[in-house]
N, CA, C and O atoms as CSV, one atom per row, in Angstrom:
chain,resi,resn,atom,element,x,y,z
A,1,MET,N,N,-11.121,-17.538,11.229
A,1,MET,CA,C,-11.570,-17.971,12.613
A,1,MET,C,C,-10.548,-17.815,13.708
A,1,MET,O,O,-9.369,-18.106,13.502
A,2,SER,N,N,-10.938,-17.399,14.772
A,2,SER,CA,C,-10.024,-17.200,15.885
A,2,SER,C,C,-9.599,-18.591,16.309
A,2,SER,O,O,-10.121,-19.624,15.888
A,3,LYS,N,N,-8.535,-18.522,17.242
A,3,LYS,CA,C,-7.929,-19.667,17.797
A,3,LYS,C,C,-8.881,-20.612,18.465
A,3,LYS,O,O,-8.771,-21.833,18.352
A,4,LYS,N,N,-9.819,-20.021,19.161
A,4,LYS,CA,C,-10.794,-20.776,20.005
A,4,LYS,C,C,-12.067,-21.061,19.208
A,4,LYS,O,O,-12.719,-22.087,19.401
A,5,GLY,N,N,-12.402,-20.149,18.323
A,5,GLY,CA,C,-13.618,-20.313,17.521
A,5,GLY,C,C,-13.497,-21.252,16.444
A,5,GLY,O,O,-12.471,-21.371,15.776
A,6,VAL,N,N,-14.581,-21.943,16.270
A,6,VAL,CA,C,-14.654,-23.005,15.076
A,6,VAL,C,C,-16.011,-22.804,14.457
A,6,VAL,O,O,-17.029,-22.693,15.139
A,7,ALA,N,N,-15.992,-22.760,13.143
A,7,ALA,CA,C,-17.227,-22.555,12.397
A,7,ALA,C,C,-18.226,-23.679,12.747
A,7,ALA,O,O,-17.839,-24.805,13.059
A,8,THR,N,N,-19.485,-23.338,12.683
A,8,THR,CA,C,-20.571,-24.292,13.049
A,8,THR,C,C,-21.390,-24.650,11.849
A,8,THR,O,O,-21.064,-24.263,10.727
A,9,GLY,N,N,-22.447,-25.382,12.069
A,9,GLY,CA,C,-23.307,-25.818,10.947
A,9,GLY,C,C,-24.480,-24.863,10.740
A,9,GLY,O,O,-24.501,-23.777,11.320
A,10,THR,N,N,-25.418,-25.241,9.950
A,10,THR,CA,C,-26.533,-24.396,9.594
A,10,THR,C,C,-27.691,-24.545,10.665
A,10,THR,O,O,-28.326,-23.558,11.036
A,11,VAL,N,N,-27.923,-25.732,11.113
A,11,VAL,CA,C,-29.006,-25.991,12.054
A,11,VAL,C,C,-28.435,-26.333,13.472
A,11,VAL,O,O,-28.948,-25.880,14.495
A,12,HIS,N,N,-27.424,-27.098,13.476
A,12,HIS,CA,C,-26.796,-27.638,14.759
A,12,HIS,C,C,-25.560,-26.773,15.176
A,12,HIS,O,O,-24.733,-26.397,14.346
A,13,LYS,N,N,-25.485,-26.484,16.488
A,13,LYS,CA,C,-24.262,-25.875,17.054
A,13,LYS,C,C,-23.304,-27.053,17.303
A,13,LYS,O,O,-23.687,-28.191,17.577
A,14,ILE,N,N,-22.063,-26.681,17.184
A,14,ILE,CA,C,-20.957,-27.703,17.442
A,14,ILE,C,C,-20.928,-28.060,18.936
A,14,ILE,O,O,-20.902,-27.152,19.767
A,15,PRO,N,N,-20.932,-29.241,19.275
A,15,PRO,CA,C,-20.782,-29.651,20.645
A,15,PRO,C,C,-19.339,-29.382,21.092
A,15,PRO,O,O,-18.412,-29.387,20.283
A,16,GLU,N,N,-19.171,-29.144,22.423
A,16,GLU,CA,C,-17.913,-28.741,22.998
A,16,GLU,C,C,-16.857,-29.791,22.715
A,16,GLU,O,O,-15.738,-29.449,22.334
A,17,ASP,N,N,-17.203,-31.114,22.901
A,17,ASP,CA,C,-16.181,-32.132,22.741
A,17,ASP,C,C,-15.665,-32.305,21.291
A,17,ASP,O,O,-14.497,-32.624,21.067
A,18,LEU,N,N,-16.624,-32.072,20.262
A,18,LEU,CA,C,-16.206,-32.080,18.911
A,18,LEU,C,C,-15.449,-30.832,18.605
A,18,LEU,O,O,-14.461,-30.894,17.872
A,19,ARG,N,N,-15.854,-29.689,19.127
A,19,ARG,CA,C,-15.027,-28.494,18.928
A,19,ARG,C,C,-13.570,-28.558,19.436
A,19,ARG,O,O,-12.612,-28.150,18.779
A,20,ALA,N,N,-13.493,-29.085,20.617
A,20,ALA,CA,C,-12.154,-29.243,21.184
A,20,ALA,C,C,-11.292,-30.231,20.365
A,20,ALA,O,O,-10.106,-29.976,20.156
A,21,SER,N,N,-11.790,-31.190,19.967
A,21,SER,CA,C,-11.236,-32.296,19.091
A,21,SER,C,C,-10.661,-31.717,17.731
A,21,SER,O,O,-9.543,-31.994,17.296
A,22,ILE,N,N,-11.571,-30.879,17.122
A,22,ILE,CA,C,-11.184,-30.196,15.888
A,22,ILE,C,C,-10.091,-29.266,16.023
A,22,ILE,O,O,-9.197,-29.216,15.179
A,23,ILE,N,N,-10.119,-28.434,17.170
A,23,ILE,CA,C,-9.116,-27.447,17.463
A,23,ILE,C,C,-7.758,-28.128,17.573
A,23,ILE,O,O,-6.754,-27.648,17.046
A,24,SER,N,N,-7.754,-29.316,18.308
A,24,SER,CA,C,-6.510,-30.046,18.550
A,24,SER,C,C,-5.908,-30.781,17.368
A,24,SER,O,O,-4.814,-31.337,17.460
A,25,ALA,N,N,-6.637,-30.778,16.246
A,25,ALA,CA,C,-6.071,-31.497,15.091
A,25,ALA,C,C,-6.038,-30.476,13.876
A,25,ALA,O,O,-7.045,-30.239,13.209
A,26,PRO,N,N,-4.836,-29.905,13.648
A,26,PRO,CA,C,-4.760,-28.845,12.578
A,26,PRO,C,C,-5.278,-29.330,11.231
A,26,PRO,O,O,-5.980,-28.570,10.565
A,27,ALA,N,N,-4.980,-30.531,10.795
A,27,ALA,CA,C,-5.421,-31.013,9.532
A,27,ALA,C,C,-6.862,-31.156,9.402
A,27,ALA,O,O,-7.434,-30.836,8.360
A,28,ALA,N,N,-7.494,-31.638,10.447
A,28,ALA,CA,C,-8.899,-31.809,10.448
A,28,ALA,C,C,-9.577,-30.368,10.487
A,28,ALA,O,O,-10.598,-30.114,9.849
A,29,ARG,N,N,-8.967,-29.522,11.229
A,29,ARG,CA,C,-9.505,-28.112,11.275
A,29,ARG,C,C,-9.457,-27.384,10.053
A,29,ARG,O,O,-10.360,-26.590,9.791
A,30,ALA,N,N,-8.413,-27.585,9.202
A,30,ALA,CA,C,-8.240,-26.968,7.958
A,30,ALA,C,C,-9.381,-27.391,7.007
A,30,ALA,O,O,-9.975,-26.566,6.313
A,31,VAL,N,N,-9.675,-28.767,7.002
A,31,VAL,CA,C,-10.814,-29.207,6.188
A,31,VAL,C,C,-12.124,-28.686,6.681
A,31,VAL,O,O,-12.999,-28.326,5.895
A,32,TRP,N,N,-12.274,-28.640,8.076
A,32,TRP,CA,C,-13.511,-28.172,8.680
A,32,TRP,C,C,-13.828,-26.735,8.246
A,32,TRP,O,O,-14.947,-26.410,7.847
A,33,GLU,N,N,-12.840,-25.929,8.338
A,33,GLU,CA,C,-13.013,-24.586,7.966
A,33,GLU,C,C,-13.261,-24.359,6.379
A,33,GLU,O,O,-13.808,-23.344,5.949
A,34,ASP,N,N,-12.841,-25.315,5.635
A,34,ASP,CA,C,-12.949,-25.210,4.113
A,34,ASP,C,C,-14.308,-25.740,3.651
A,34,ASP,O,O,-14.761,-25.370,2.568
A,35,ILE,N,N,-14.954,-26.571,4.415
A,35,ILE,CA,C,-16.142,-27.185,3.913
A,35,ILE,C,C,-17.356,-26.128,4.170
A,35,ILE,O,O,-17.245,-25.170,4.936
A,36,THR,N,N,-18.493,-26.427,3.447
A,36,THR,CA,C,-19.657,-25.487,3.597
A,36,THR,C,C,-20.318,-25.560,4.971
A,36,THR,O,O,-20.066,-26.529,5.686
A,37,PRO,N,N,-21.094,-24.661,5.361
A,37,PRO,CA,C,-21.854,-24.699,6.654
A,37,PRO,C,C,-22.779,-25.942,6.594
A,37,PRO,O,O,-22.966,-26.576,7.633
A,38,LEU,N,N,-23.353,-26.316,5.464
A,38,LEU,CA,C,-24.240,-27.487,5.327
A,38,LEU,C,C,-23.378,-28.733,5.586
A,38,LEU,O,O,-23.792,-29.629,6.322
A,39,ALA,N,N,-22.216,-28.790,5.000
A,39,ALA,CA,C,-21.443,-30.018,5.224
A,39,ALA,C,C,-20.999,-30.146,6.698
A,39,ALA,O,O,-20.985,-31.256,7.231
A,40,ARG,N,N,-20.637,-29.031,7.364
A,40,ARG,CA,C,-20.336,-29.080,8.766
A,40,ARG,C,C,-21.539,-29.540,9.547
A,40,ARG,O,O,-21.375,-30.290,10.509
A,41,ASN,N,N,-22.780,-29.119,9.177
A,41,ASN,CA,C,-24.013,-29.465,9.763
A,41,ASN,C,C,-24.167,-30.979,9.688
A,41,ASN,O,O,-24.558,-31.598,10.678
A,42,GLU,N,N,-23.879,-31.576,8.575
A,42,GLU,CA,C,-23.956,-32.986,8.498
A,42,GLU,C,C,-22.986,-33.803,9.366
A,42,GLU,O,O,-23.340,-34.867,9.874
A,43,TRP,N,N,-21.818,-33.313,9.520
A,43,TRP,CA,C,-20.850,-33.919,10.451
A,43,TRP,C,C,-21.395,-33.807,11.939
A,43,TRP,O,O,-21.397,-34.794,12.675
A,44,ILE,N,N,-21.844,-32.601,12.340
A,44,ILE,CA,C,-22.356,-32.430,13.641
A,44,ILE,C,C,-23.546,-33.317,13.934
A,44,ILE,O,O,-23.612,-34.013,14.947
A,45,CYS,N,N,-24.508,-33.261,12.978
A,45,CYS,CA,C,-25.706,-34.225,13.199
A,45,CYS,C,C,-25.298,-35.686,13.294
A,45,CYS,O,O,-25.803,-36.434,14.132
A,46,TRP,N,N,-24.364,-36.085,12.414
A,46,TRP,CA,C,-23.984,-37.538,12.473
A,46,TRP,C,C,-23.378,-37.823,13.829
A,46,TRP,O,O,-23.692,-38.875,14.386
A,47,VAL,N,N,-22.496,-36.944,14.443
A,47,VAL,CA,C,-21.933,-37.147,15.634
A,47,VAL,C,C,-22.988,-37.145,16.809
A,47,VAL,O,O,-22.942,-38.036,17.658
A,48,ILE,N,N,-23.871,-36.215,16.855
A,48,ILE,CA,C,-24.839,-36.114,17.904
A,48,ILE,C,C,-25.980,-37.026,17.828
A,48,ILE,O,O,-26.726,-37.189,18.794
A,49,SER,N,N,-26.145,-37.650,16.663
A,49,SER,CA,C,-27.258,-38.579,16.470
A,49,SER,C,C,-27.066,-39.921,17.181
A,49,SER,O,O,-27.968,-40.755,17.260
A,50,GLY,N,N,-25.812,-40.088,17.708
A,50,GLY,CA,C,-25.517,-41.376,18.453
A,50,GLY,C,C,-26.349,-41.277,19.758
A,50,GLY,O,O,-26.527,-40.196,20.320
A,51,LYS,N,N,-26.836,-42.414,20.203
A,51,LYS,CA,C,-27.670,-42.350,21.430
A,51,LYS,C,C,-26.898,-42.535,22.735
A,51,LYS,O,O,-27.353,-42.093,23.790
A,52,LYS,N,N,-25.755,-43.175,22.673
A,52,LYS,CA,C,-24.849,-43.350,23.851
A,52,LYS,C,C,-23.679,-42.506,23.708
A,52,LYS,O,O,-23.182,-42.235,22.615
A,53,ALA,N,N,-23.214,-42.063,24.905
A,53,ALA,CA,C,-21.985,-41.261,24.982
A,53,ALA,C,C,-20.729,-41.995,24.326
A,53,ALA,O,O,-19.814,-41.387,23.770
A,54,GLU,N,N,-20.799,-43.289,24.452
A,54,GLU,CA,C,-19.698,-44.056,23.884
A,54,GLU,C,C,-19.801,-43.989,22.430
A,54,GLU,O,O,-18.772,-43.810,21.780
A,55,THR,N,N,-20.987,-44.119,21.820
A,55,THR,CA,C,-21.108,-43.950,20.348
A,55,THR,C,C,-20.725,-42.559,19.904
A,55,THR,O,O,-20.084,-42.415,18.863
A,56,ILE,N,N,-21.075,-41.559,20.621
A,56,ILE,CA,C,-20.682,-40.258,20.180
A,56,ILE,C,C,-19.176,-40.069,20.203
A,56,ILE,O,O,-18.594,-39.493,19.283
A,57,GLY,N,N,-18.531,-40.577,21.301
A,57,GLY,CA,C,-17.085,-40.550,21.338
A,57,GLY,C,C,-16.374,-41.229,20.212
A,57,GLY,O,O,-15.375,-40.731,19.692
A,58,ILE,N,N,-16.929,-42.450,19.809
A,58,ILE,CA,C,-16.424,-43.179,18.655
A,58,ILE,C,C,-16.585,-42.315,17.412
A,58,ILE,O,O,-15.666,-42.244,16.595
A,59,ARG,N,N,-17.724,-41.659,17.249
A,59,ARG,CA,C,-18.061,-40.943,16.038
A,59,ARG,C,C,-17.082,-39.709,15.971
A,59,ARG,O,O,-16.611,-39.365,14.887
A,60,ILE,N,N,-16.797,-39.084,17.077
A,60,ILE,CA,C,-15.929,-37.935,17.081
A,60,ILE,C,C,-14.514,-38.399,16.640
A,60,ILE,O,O,-13.882,-37.670,15.876
A,61,LYS,N,N,-14.014,-39.489,17.046
A,61,LYS,CA,C,-12.741,-40.044,16.598
A,61,LYS,C,C,-12.705,-40.360,15.196
A,61,LYS,O,O,-11.692,-40.121,14.538
A,62,LYS,N,N,-13.807,-40.917,14.648
A,62,LYS,CA,C,-13.985,-41.268,13.208
A,62,LYS,C,C,-14.007,-40.036,12.444
A,62,LYS,O,O,-13.321,-39.908,11.430
A,63,ALA,N,N,-14.831,-39.049,12.926
A,63,ALA,CA,C,-14.856,-37.799,12.161
A,63,ALA,C,C,-13.539,-37.061,12.026
A,63,ALA,O,O,-13.193,-36.492,10.991
A,64,LEU,N,N,-12.847,-37.110,13.115
A,64,LEU,CA,C,-11.471,-36.508,13.048
A,64,LEU,C,C,-10.605,-37.149,12.065
A,64,LEU,O,O,-9.945,-36.445,11.300
A,65,SER,N,N,-10.543,-38.531,12.013
A,65,SER,CA,C,-9.817,-39.335,11.153
A,65,SER,C,C,-10.228,-39.053,9.668
A,65,SER,O,O,-9.367,-38.874,8.807
A,66,LYS,N,N,-11.497,-39.020,9.407
A,66,LYS,CA,C,-12.018,-38.793,8.093
A,66,LYS,C,C,-11.726,-37.370,7.586
A,66,LYS,O,O,-11.401,-37.188,6.412
A,67,LEU,N,N,-11.847,-36.317,8.508
A,67,LEU,CA,C,-11.555,-34.977,8.100
A,67,LEU,C,C,-10.015,-34.807,7.898
A,67,LEU,O,O,-9.599,-34.095,6.984
A,68,LYS,N,N,-9.214,-35.422,8.703
A,68,LYS,CA,C,-7.780,-35.388,8.362
A,68,LYS,C,C,-7.420,-35.898,7.046
A,68,LYS,O,O,-6.524,-35.389,6.373
A,69,GLY,N,N,-8.192,-37.014,6.631
A,69,GLY,CA,C,-7.958,-37.563,5.266
A,69,GLY,C,C,-8.646,-36.800,4.237
A,69,GLY,O,O,-8.599,-37.229,3.084
A,70,GLY,N,N,-9.317,-35.661,4.509
A,70,GLY,CA,C,-9.862,-34.823,3.470
A,70,GLY,C,C,-11.300,-35.100,3.118
A,70,GLY,O,O,-11.812,-34.507,2.168
A,71,MET,N,N,-11.990,-35.988,3.849
A,71,MET,CA,C,-13.343,-36.269,3.567
A,71,MET,C,C,-14.162,-35.094,3.976
A,71,MET,O,O,-13.964,-34.538,5.056
A,72,ARG,N,N,-15.128,-34.684,3.092
A,72,ARG,CA,C,-15.824,-33.509,3.308
A,72,ARG,C,C,-17.201,-33.761,3.933
A,72,ARG,O,O,-17.728,-32.832,4.546
A,73,ARG,N,N,-17.811,-34.912,3.829
A,73,ARG,CA,C,-19.027,-35.210,4.358
A,73,ARG,C,C,-19.045,-36.728,4.939
A,73,ARG,O,O,-18.369,-37.596,4.387
A,74,PRO,N,N,-19.792,-36.992,5.999
A,74,PRO,CA,C,-19.873,-38.393,6.430
A,74,PRO,C,C,-20.499,-39.271,5.352
A,74,PRO,O,O,-21.506,-38.919,4.736
A,75,CYS,N,N,-19.888,-40.389,5.154
A,75,CYS,CA,C,-20.425,-41.263,4.113
A,75,CYS,C,C,-21.250,-42.347,4.689
A,75,CYS,O,O,-21.156,-42.683,5.870
A,76,CYS,N,N,-22.125,-42.934,3.771
A,76,CYS,CA,C,-22.993,-44.029,4.198
A,76,CYS,C,C,-23.949,-43.610,5.338
A,76,CYS,O,O,-24.149,-44.360,6.294
A,77,TRP,N,N,-24.518,-42.435,5.223
A,77,TRP,CA,C,-25.418,-41.926,6.135
A,77,TRP,C,C,-26.410,-41.114,5.438
A,77,TRP,O,O,-26.084,-40.311,4.564
A,78,ALA,N,N,-27.665,-41.318,5.825
A,78,ALA,CA,C,-28.777,-40.620,5.093
A,78,ALA,C,C,-28.780,-39.149,5.127
A,78,ALA,O,O,-29.400,-38.524,4.267
A,79,GLY,N,N,-28.096,-38.527,6.109
A,79,GLY,CA,C,-28.034,-37.065,6.224
A,79,GLY,C,C,-28.889,-36.526,7.289
A,79,GLY,O,O,-29.696,-37.230,7.896
A,80,CYS,N,N,-28.714,-35.300,7.509
A,80,CYS,CA,C,-29.445,-34.563,8.577
A,80,CYS,C,C,-30.926,-34.373,8.256
A,80,CYS,O,O,-31.287,-33.794,7.232
A,81,THR,N,N,-31.774,-34.875,9.157
A,81,THR,CA,C,-33.172,-34.669,8.830
A,81,THR,C,C,-33.792,-33.332,9.495
A,81,THR,O,O,-34.995,-33.071,9.448
A,82,HIS,N,N,-32.915,-32.599,10.059
A,82,HIS,CA,C,-33.372,-31.386,10.787
A,82,HIS,C,C,-33.349,-30.158,9.969
A,82,HIS,O,O,-33.750,-29.095,10.443
A,83,ARG,N,N,-32.854,-30.261,8.638
A,83,ARG,CA,C,-32.778,-29.095,7.810
A,83,ARG,C,C,-33.910,-29.000,6.882
A,83,ARG,O,O,-33.991,-28.051,6.102
């Protein structure tokens, strides 16, 4: 992937704020690029499924933290209903 490009999911495109956050965190980006497109789709859907901007911001921070720790999919979530 190029420096600015970040892999996306299967159904959802990565939102700009999540993309920028992943680019700024090398450990999270390494996991992001290593997981499958379906797993990336799960993360994207989990983030954008928040109804409030505040919730989405919180989920982006949590996603980065979890990705840095090596988590490959969001846990305790039913999964993307759009696939």
